[in-house]
N, C-alpha and C positions, 0 to 999 in steps of 0.2 A: 293362694290355695283355693281350689274350687269347692263349692258347696256340694252336698250329697246329690246323687243322681235323682232326678224327679221322674216318676212314672205317671203317665197320663192315663187315667181310667182304671188303675189297679183297684181303687175304691170307686165304685160306680153305683149311684142311686138313680133308679129309673121309675117314673110315674106315668100312669095313663093320662091323668089330668092334674095340672098344677096351676096356680095363679101365674107364677113367673119363676123360671129356673134361677134367674139372677137374684130375685128377692129371697128365694129359699136359701141360696148359697150365702147371702149376706146375713140372714137370720142364723144360719148354722154357725157362721164365724163369730157371731155375737155371743153364742152360748157355749162354744167348744173350740177345739183346735183340730179340724179335719185334716186328714192326710194331704200333704202337698200333691197336687195333681188330681184331687178328687173331682169326679164328673157328676153333674146332676143333669139328667135328661128327661124329656117328657114327650108323649105322643101329641099332647095338646096343651097350650097355655091359654088360660082365660084372660090374662092380662099381660101378654108378651110385651116386652119393652124394646124400643129402639132409642136412638140418640135424641137428646133434647125433649124427653118425655113423649116422644112419638110412640104410637102403638106398633107392634110387630104382628101383622096379620098372617096366619098360616092355617091351612086346613089340617084337621086331625089325622094323624097317621100317615101323612103323605110327605112330610118334610123332616128336617132335623132341627131341633131346638134344644140347646144344651149350654151349660155353663161349666167352667173349670175354675177351681180354687187354687191359687198359686201364692207362694211366698217369695217374691222377687227381691229379697233383702240384700242381694248382692249388687243391686242398682241403687242409685240415689234418686230422690224425687225429681230432679231435673232431667233424668234419663227415662222418664215414663214413656215417651213416644217410641222408644226402641222396642218395648214390649208390644205395643200396638202394631208397629212395623213388622215385627217377627211373625205375629199371628196372621196378619194379612198375607204376607209372603207365603207362609206355610200352607194356609188354606188354599190360596190360589194355585200353588204348584202341586199340591196333593190332588186337587180336582183335575188339573191338566193331565197329570200322570195316570189317573184312574180312568178318565173319559176320552182323552185325546183332544179335548177342547182347548181353546186358547183364551184363558181368562185374563182380565186386567184388574188393577186396583184403582178405584176412583178415590182420590184423596178425601179423607184420611185412611179409611179402611173398609170401604164397601167393595164387594167383588162383583165385577161386571162381565157380561158377555156382549161384545159390541157396545151398544148404548143401553143395554137392558140390565137391570139389577138382579143378581143371582143370590147374593148373600149379604148380610149386614152384621155388624158387631157392636157390642156395647161393653166397654171395659170400665169397671168401677174400682178405683184405687183407694186403699185405706192407708192413711199415714198416722204415725205416732211421733209427734214432734217433728223433727227433721229427718226421720227415717221412714222408709216404705215398709209397712208391716204385712200387707196382703193385697191381693188383686182378685177380682172376679171377672173372668173373661166370658161374656155371653155371645153365642154365635147362633144365627138363624140361617139355614141354607135351604133354598127351595130345591127339592129333589124330584118328586113325582107329581107335583101339582100341575094340572093342565089349565084350569080356569081360575082366574084371580078376581078379587074384589075390584070393581070399577074405580074405586077411590085411589087405587095404586096406579101410577102413571106409566111405569116402564118395567114391570116385573117379567122375569122369565124363570125357567127351571131347567135342571139337567135333562128331564124327560122331554120338555119342549125342544131343547136344543139338539138332543141326540135321537129323538124319535124312538126312545125305548125307556123302560122303567128300570129302576135300580134297587138293589137290596140296601135298605137303610143301615143295617148293621155293618155291612162291608164298607159303605161310604164313611160312616162314623169312625170305624177303626183306621181307615186310611188317613183321615184327617188327624186323629189323635197321634198316630205313629209319626207323621211328618212333624207335627208341632212338638212332640216329645224330643225328636232328634234335634230340631233347630233350637229349642229352648236350652237343651243341655250342651250342645256343641257349637252354637253360634252366639246366643245371648249370654250364657254363663261365662263363655270365654272372652266376652267383651269384643267380639270381632265386629265392631260397629261399622267399619269401613266396608267390609264385605256385605253386611246387612243392608246398609244404605244403598249400595250399588244394586243389589238384588231388588230392592224396593223400587228404586227409580226406573229400572228397566221394565218393571211391571206396571208403571203408572199410566193410567189412561190420559192421553194428551201430552205425555212427556215430550219436550222439545217441539211441540206443535202450538200453533196459535189457537187460542180458545176464547170464548166469550164468557164473561162473568159479571155478576151483579152483586154489589154490596147489600147486605141485609138492611132492610128499611129504606132503600134507595131505588129509584125507578130507572136510573141510567144504566144501560148495558155497555160495558167496556170490553176491550179485547187486549190480549197480551199473550206471551209465550210462557208456558210452564217450564221452568228451569230445574225444578227439583224441590227439595225440602232442606231445611236447616236442621241443626242438632236438636232443636226443641219441637220439631214437627211442623213448623210453619211452612205453608206453601209459598214457594218463591215464583213470582210472576214478573217477567220483564216487559216493560213498556218503553219503547224508544231506548234511551240509554240508562234508564232507571230500573232498579230491582226492588220490589216490595214484598215483604213477608206477611202472610195472612194467617191468623189462627183459625182453628175449626169453629164454624158458626159465624164467622165474620163475612164470608162471601158465599155465593151460590154459583157453582160452575154450570154452564149451559152448553150441552153438547147436541 
């Protein structure tokens, strides 16, 4: 039996300035039980967060920075990556449909245009014993920004790629609608085979030889990206061997 339908953004809290939408969402969860699909967005984050405690740098009022509170209790903790997979596919395909661009997913869940980063995600999962109690899905999408901090090595935006500006509200609603549909009709129905296929076809470098480097090592290796396993490990083939790597274990070099 399926859980109740989840509406993304029916409850929407928007701020001009906030420290971090993810931090706000986690604090909200610690004090209350917000509606499933609650969205927290901001024009500017003073302490935007990326993966591995990296900062997410974004100009005020030019991009999308938002977090979604979800209760994916229909999944078990070992199925965490399917949520990440679904969000990445939904965001990528929503952008493609809205703009006509061709985005790809750089494992595990960054959205790229060519070899330039367009969007990043940070998902914080909350567990209660052996059960998944809640998740905060944070998303940053570069929309109208044209000039980026020189510390960022490969950023791009929808405006740079399309040579036109976008209405942030329309872009946000497009993303939320696609995520809502996929969350309810793909993830909740446990259609993992279809989801994995959608994800792999969107993967940057899938079935191609790529270079990679293990964290804290200087040697650059090469191998073929074969896909992912059910835990979200990146599968790389080298000669006749296949190795699975967890997020943060290697750096892909394109």
